N, C-alpha and C positions, 0 to 999 in steps of 0.2 A: 442484883435487882435491876431490869434493863428499864430504860426510861420511855414514859410516855412521851410521845409524838403530838405534835399539834400544829395547826396553820392557822393564821389569822387573816381576815377580809374587812378590811375597812377603806374608804375613799377619802378619808382626809388623812393627811401625811402624817399630821402631828398626834393625832389618835391612834393611828396605826402603830407610830414609834413608842408613844407612850405605853400601849399594851404589850408591845413586845418586851419593852423594859421590863415593866410590872411581872411580867410570867417569868423573866431569866432571873430577875433579883429576886422574888419572894418564891418562885417556885422552881428552883433549880432542878428538879428532878423531872420535869418537863421539857423537852427539847422541841426547839421551835424550826420545823424542818422547811417551811415556806411562809411566806406574807403575799398578799396581793391588795391592789386597790381597784379592782373593777371585776365585773362579772366575767368579762372574756379571759381576763388573765388567770382570775381564779379557777375557771374550769378548764383550762388548758393544763394547767398545774395541777390540779388535782384529778384529773385522766391519768396521771403517770404515778401519783403517792396518795397513800389513804392514811392520812393520821389518825391517831387515836382520838382527839379531840379538835373539833374546828368550831373557833370563833367567827362568827358570821354576824355582820353589819345587816342590818334589815336593807336599809334605803343606799341603795348607791349609785353613783353617778350614771352607768348606762345600763339599769334596771335594778333588780332586787335581789336578795339573798335567795328567795324561793326560785328565781332563775337558776342559779347555780345549781340547786337540789335537783331539778328538774333535768338540767344538761347533764350533770353526773349522777346518771340514776343508779350507778350500783354502789355510791358513796356508803358506807358503814360506820362513819365517824358517829362518836356524841357530839351533838352540836349545843354549842352554848350561844345564843342568839343577844348579840348587843344591839341597843335601840337607844335613841336620844329621847329626852325627857319630852314626851309626846302622849296627852290623855288617850288618843285614839289607838295607840300603839300599846299603851299599857292596859286599856281594856281587851283590845285582840288576844293579848298573852292569857288574860284572866278566864276569857271564855273558851279558850283553846288549852288551857288548863297546862300549858308548856312555861319552864321557866326562863328567865333572861336578866342580861345585868343592864339595869339603866344607866346612861352616862349622864352626866359624870359619877362614874362608880368610885366606892372604895375599895380599899386591898382587902376589907373583911367580907366586901361583896364579891368581890373577884376569889376569893379563898373558897367560898360558901358554894358559888357556883361551881368551882372545879371539883370540889368533894361529891357534889350532887351529881356531876356528870360521870365521875366514876362509877358511879353504882346505879344509875338511871338506865332504863330502856329506852331504845330509840324511840322518839315520837311517831306516833301512827300516821300513815298518812293522811287519814281521815282530819287528825288534829292538825296537819298542817295545813290542809285546806280552808280548816275553819280560821287559822289565823293569816293566812294570805288573804282570803275574801274579805275579811276585816282590815286589814293592813292596807289595801290596794284600794277599798272602797269603803272609805271610813263612814260615809253620808249612809250608809246602808243600814238597817237596824240586822243586830246578829239574828240569825234563824237556827244555829247550832250551838250546841253546849258540851265540853268534854270532861267527863264525870270520872274521878281516879277513886277506883275502889281498891280493895286491900288486895285483890287478885289481877285487874287489868283496869284499863282505859275504854270507856263506853263514851261514843259519841251519840249524842240525842239530837232531836229536831225539838227545839223549844216550845213550839206549838201542841205537843204532843205531853208536856208536862202538866198535870192538874194540880199539885200542889207540893209543898215541901215541908217536913215537919224537923223541929230542932229536938236532938237527941244528945244532949251534953255539948261537947264539942263535934259532935259528928251531925249530919243532915241525912234525911231519907227523903228521896225523891217517888212520887208517885205518877206513875205515867198511866195514859188513859188506854192501855191495853193490859191492866193491871201490875205490870210490872213495878217492882221496888227495889231502888238501888240506894244502898247506904254508903255515904261519903264522908270523908275525915276534914270536912272543914265545916267551918260554923255556920249557923242560919244568917247570920248577920253579912255573912261573905258574900252569900248569894243573893240575898236582899239589897246588896248594895250595887250588884251590876245586873240584877234583873228587872230594877224598878222602871228603866227606861224601855222594858219588852212587856209591858202589860202585867205586872207582877204587883201583888199589895201586899205588905207586911200586916195582917190584921190583928196579931196577937204576938206576945214575946216567942211563943214556939210555933207561929203558923205564917206560911207565905203562901200566898195562892194566885193560881191564873185568872184573871178576871174573866177571861172568854168561857169559863166552866162555871160561872157563878149562876145560880139557878134562882135562889130566893135570900132574901135577909130576912131573918126573923128577928122582930124587936123585943119580943118577951122572953122571959127565963135568961135576962142578962145580955141578950143579943148573940145571934150565931148565924152563920152563913150554911145553906144547903147547895152543894154542888152537884153538878151533872152526874156524877158517881153515886149521889146518894149520899156521901159523906158529910157529916155536921161539923161545923170548925167553929168554935169560938172566937168572939171579935170582943177585943179589949175595950173597956169603957171610953178612953182617950183616944179611939181609933174611929166609933162609930160615924162621926159627922164626915169624916173623910172619905169611909166606905160609902157613905150616902150619896155623896158629892161625885164619887169615881162610877157607881152604878148607873146614876144619872145622865153621865155622860159616855156610857158604856155603847 
């Protein structure tokens, strides 16, 4: 069986050497055909050779990993992004629904990333744009979200999401154009990342966009009426939080 080929990009010499050594030691079936420490160097080399897997650091001394992807537009490699422990970068990857290795990584992290890369499809251009916008402008609020369904990846405008509903370990997204999207991640996962962009967890099974709340009905245990006429129950412990949020809406 022929070896998989790889190329490693990192602007810190020690980190570059460590990742190359770990690949060679723990994944001998992967051949490293090149390495680079800058956008310019990587772009020149990748114009001439196409690795199966590209290990790509995000922030480089002369630009970003995204610059390389734009310069080498015909690159067909599977990409494993490598990033330092940065809360903004982690948030960006979650909104873009793209996997990554967080430095300092463990050998298990590296192995998992490689196994995923072998079977994953290439990130869509829209996903990479979501990631790039958030990484390069971390103070801007996210405007788009990538959703993995069983069949494809859909990038949606966050302002178009009316609400989300839990279904065991799945979440259904309800959009303003009546589209429903079922995603294989928990509601808690989305509640954690969407809380900063106008969403409220109003019930164990419901997450709503504050912009679509029409009324809060206090009777019958308490529930919300949204602009799409849906009725969403409010848990007792969330009532005061909801009332406070609506006052400041």
